[in-house]
DRENDO-1510 file (C-alpha; in Angstrom, 1 decimal, always signed):
<recs>
REC; n; res; u; v; w
REC; 1; MET; +0.2; +0.0; +0.0 .
REC; 2; HIS; +1.4; +3.4; -0.9 .
REC; 3; GLU; +2.2; +6.0; +1.9 .
REC; 4; LYS; -0.3; +8.4; +0.2 .
REC; 5; HIS; -3.2; +5.8; +0.8 .
REC; 6; LEU; -2.1; +5.3; +4.3 .
REC; 7; GLU; -2.1; +9.2; +4.7 .
REC; 8; THR; -5.6; +9.5; +3.4 .
REC; 9; LEU; -6.9; +6.6; +5.6 .
REC; 10; GLU; -5.3; +8.3; +8.5 .
REC; 11; PHE; -3.3; +5.1; +9.4 .
REC; 12; HIS; -1.0; +6.8; +11.5 .
REC; 13; LYS; -3.8; +7.7; +14.0 .
REC; 14; ILE; -4.7; +4.0; +14.3 .
REC; 15; LEU; -1.2; +3.2; +15.0 .
REC; 16; ASP; -1.0; +5.9; +17.7 .
REC; 17; ARG; -4.2; +4.5; +19.3 .
REC; 18; LEU; -2.6; +1.0; +19.4 .
REC; 19; ALA; +0.6; +2.2; +20.7 .
REC; 20; GLY; -1.3; +3.7; +23.5 .
REC; 21; HIS; -2.4; +0.4; +24.6 .
REC; 22; THR; +0.9; -1.1; +24.9 .
REC; 23; THR; +2.7; -1.3; +28.2 .
REC; 24; PHE; +6.2; -2.1; +27.0 .
REC; 25; SER; +8.5; +0.2; +25.0 .
REC; 26; ALA; +9.4; -2.7; +22.7 .
REC; 27; GLY; +5.7; -3.3; +22.0 .
REC; 28; GLU; +5.1; +0.5; +21.2 .
REC; 29; VAL; +7.9; +0.5; +18.5 .
REC; 30; LEU; +6.4; -2.7; +16.9 .
REC; 31; ALA; +2.8; -1.4; +17.0 .
REC; 32; LEU; +4.1; +1.9; +15.3 .
REC; 33; ALA; +5.9; +0.1; +12.6 .
REC; 34; LEU; +3.0; -2.1; +11.5 .
REC; 35; ARG; +2.1; -1.8; +7.7 .
REC; 36; PRO; -0.9; -3.3; +5.9 .
REC; 37; SER; +0.0; -6.6; +4.0 .
REC; 38; THR; -1.4; -8.2; +0.8 .
REC; 39; ASP; +0.3; -11.5; +1.4 .
REC; 40; PRO; -2.2; -14.0; +2.2 .
REC; 41; VAL; +0.2; -16.1; +4.3 .
REC; 42; GLU; +1.2; -13.3; +6.4 .
REC; 43; ILE; -2.6; -12.1; +6.7 .
REC; 44; ASP; -3.4; -15.6; +8.0 .
REC; 45; MET; -0.6; -15.6; +10.6 .
REC; 46; TRP; -1.7; -12.2; +11.8 .
REC; 47; GLN; -5.2; -13.3; +12.3 .
REC; 48; ARG; -4.1; -16.5; +14.1 .
REC; 49; GLU; -2.0; -14.4; +16.4 .
REC; 50; THR; -4.8; -11.8; +17.0 .
REC; 51; THR; -7.2; -14.8; +17.7 .
REC; 52; GLU; -4.6; -16.3; +20.1 .
REC; 53; ALA; -4.1; -13.0; +22.0 .
REC; 54; CYS; -7.8; -12.4; +22.4 .
REC; 55; ARG; -8.0; -16.1; +23.9 .
REC; 56; VAL; -5.3; -15.2; +26.3 .
REC; 57; LEU; -6.9; -11.9; +27.3 .
REC; 58; ASN; -10.3; -13.6; +27.7 .
REC; 59; THR; -9.0; -16.5; +29.7 .
REC; 60; ARG; -6.4; -14.6; +31.8 .
REC; 61; GLY; -7.3; -10.8; +31.6 .
REC; 62; GLU; -4.4; -8.5; +31.4 .
REC; 63; VAL; -1.1; -10.1; +30.9 .
REC; 64; PRO; +1.4; -8.3; +33.4 .
REC; 65; LEU; +4.7; -7.4; +31.8 .
REC; 66; GLY; +6.0; -5.7; +35.2 .
REC; 67; GLY; +9.9; -6.4; +35.7 .
REC; 68; ILE; +10.6; -6.7; +31.9 .
REC; 69; HIS; +13.0; -4.1; +30.7 .
REC; 70; ASP; +13.9; -3.1; +27.2 .
REC; 71; VAL; +17.3; -4.6; +27.1 .
REC; 72; ARG; +17.9; -4.0; +23.2 .
REC; 73; PRO; +20.1; -1.0; +24.0 .
REC; 74; LEU; +22.1; -3.1; +26.3 .
REC; 75; VAL; +22.5; -5.9; +23.9 .
REC; 76; THR; +23.8; -3.2; +21.3 .
REC; 77; ASN; +26.1; -2.0; +23.9 .
REC; 78; THR; +27.8; -5.3; +24.6 .
REC; 79; MET; +28.1; -6.0; +20.8 .
REC; 80; LYS; +30.2; -2.9; +21.0 .
REC; 81; GLY; +32.4; -4.1; +23.6 .
REC; 82; ILE; +30.7; -1.8; +26.3 .
REC; 83; VAL; +30.8; -3.4; +29.7 .
REC; 84; LEU; +27.4; -3.3; +31.4 .
REC; 85; THR; +26.9; -2.0; +35.0 .
REC; 86; PRO; +25.5; -4.3; +37.7 .
REC; 87; GLU; +22.2; -2.6; +37.5 .
REC; 88; GLU; +22.0; -3.2; +33.7 .
REC; 89; LEU; +22.8; -6.8; +34.3 .
REC; 90; LEU; +20.0; -7.0; +37.0 .
REC; 91; ASP; +17.7; -5.4; +34.4 .
REC; 92; ILE; +18.7; -8.3; +32.0 .
REC; 93; HIS; +18.2; -10.8; +34.8 .
REC; 94; ASP; +14.8; -9.6; +35.8 .
REC; 95; THR; +13.6; -9.5; +32.2 .
REC; 96; LEU; +14.8; -13.3; +31.7 .
REC; 97; VAL; +13.1; -14.3; +34.8 .
REC; 98; ARG; +9.9; -12.5; +34.1 .
REC; 99; GLY; +9.9; -13.9; +30.5 .
REC; 100; ARG; +10.3; -17.3; +31.8 .
REC; 101; SER; +7.5; -16.9; +34.4 .
REC; 102; LEU; +5.3; -15.5; +31.6 .
REC; 103; ARG; +6.0; -18.5; +29.3 .
REC; 104; ARG; +5.2; -21.0; +32.0 .
REC; 105; SER; +1.9; -19.2; +32.8 .
REC; 106; LEU; +0.9; -19.2; +29.2 .
REC; 107; GLY; +2.0; -22.8; +29.0 .
REC; 108; ARG; -0.5; -23.5; +31.8 .
REC; 109; MET; -3.4; -22.1; +29.8 .
REC; 110; GLY; -3.1; -24.7; +27.1 .
REC; 111; SER; -1.2; -25.1; +23.9 .
REC; 112; PHE; -0.1; -21.7; +22.1 .
REC; 113; SER; +1.5; -21.9; +18.8 .
REC; 114; ILE; +2.4; -18.1; +18.1 .
REC; 115; PRO; +5.5; -17.8; +16.2 .
REC; 116; LEU; +8.3; -15.5; +17.8 .
REC; 117; LYS; +10.2; -13.1; +15.9 .
REC; 118; SER; +13.2; -14.8; +14.1 .
REC; 119; GLY; +16.5; -14.2; +15.4 .
REC; 120; SER; +15.0; -14.6; +19.2 .
REC; 121; GLY; +16.9; -18.3; +19.0 .
REC; 122; MET; +13.2; -19.8; +19.5 .
REC; 123; ALA; +10.9; -20.9; +16.8 .
REC; 124; ARG; +7.5; -21.1; +18.8 .
REC; 125; THR; +5.9; -21.2; +21.9 .
REC; 126; SER; +4.0; -24.2; +22.9 .
REC; 127; SER; +3.2; -26.4; +25.7 .
REC; 128; SER; +2.9; -29.5; +23.4 .
REC; 129; PRO; +6.0; -30.9; +21.4 .
REC; 130; ARG; +3.8; -31.8; +18.5 .
REC; 131; LYS; +2.7; -28.1; +18.1 .
REC; 132; GLY; +6.3; -26.8; +17.7 .
REC; 133; GLN; +8.0; -26.7; +21.1 .
REC; 134; LEU; +11.3; -25.7; +20.9 .
REC; 135; ALA; +13.9; -28.0; +19.9 .
REC; 136; SER; +16.5; -26.5; +22.2 .
REC; 137; THR; +14.0; -26.8; +25.2 .
REC; 138; GLN; +13.5; -30.5; +24.3 .
REC; 139; ALA; +17.2; -31.2; +24.3 .
REC; 140; ILE; +17.6; -29.5; +27.7 .
REC; 141; ASN; +14.7; -31.5; +29.2 .
REC; 142; ARG; +16.1; -34.7; +27.7 .
REC; 143; ASN; +19.6; -34.0; +29.3 .
REC; 144; ARG; +17.9; -33.0; +32.6 .
REC; 145; SER; +16.1; -36.2; +32.9 .
REC; 146; SER; +18.8; -38.3; +31.9 .
REC; 147; GLY; +21.3; -36.5; +34.5 .
REC; 148; SER; +23.5; -35.0; +31.5 .
REC; 149; THR; +24.8; -31.7; +31.4 .
REC; 150; PHE; +23.7; -29.5; +28.4 .
REC; 151; THR; +26.4; -27.8; +26.4 .
REC; 152; SER; +25.7; -26.0; +23.2 .
</recs>
């Protein structure tokens, strides 16, 4: 879709309203970056994600994101060789702990198959191996149950 058409439709106002409902800075950035699609596969995936998100909200209510920090700038800094402060390391720790807790909480609600962004090291979330549970998680669990130590 051409930018002129998006301006005519005042698409930026829709994105601003959506971004106003986010509770996390990274979510706001993603909301503002959305663009319409004409790709049927992408549209179908977005529809499934929206349906799944509605199911989560209807089942659980608001999904608390407290304790999660936007660590993207910290990752960028470490890639530049900048040493992180203890406070920054704690922010990363808190984010990882909260993310794990959120994943467990969603897993208890049933099987979820919302794809995660590529590059995250994870292909899908799921409480069922048949629905795409992470191969790395499966390997870790196999090694834990056999008493082995996992190395990558």
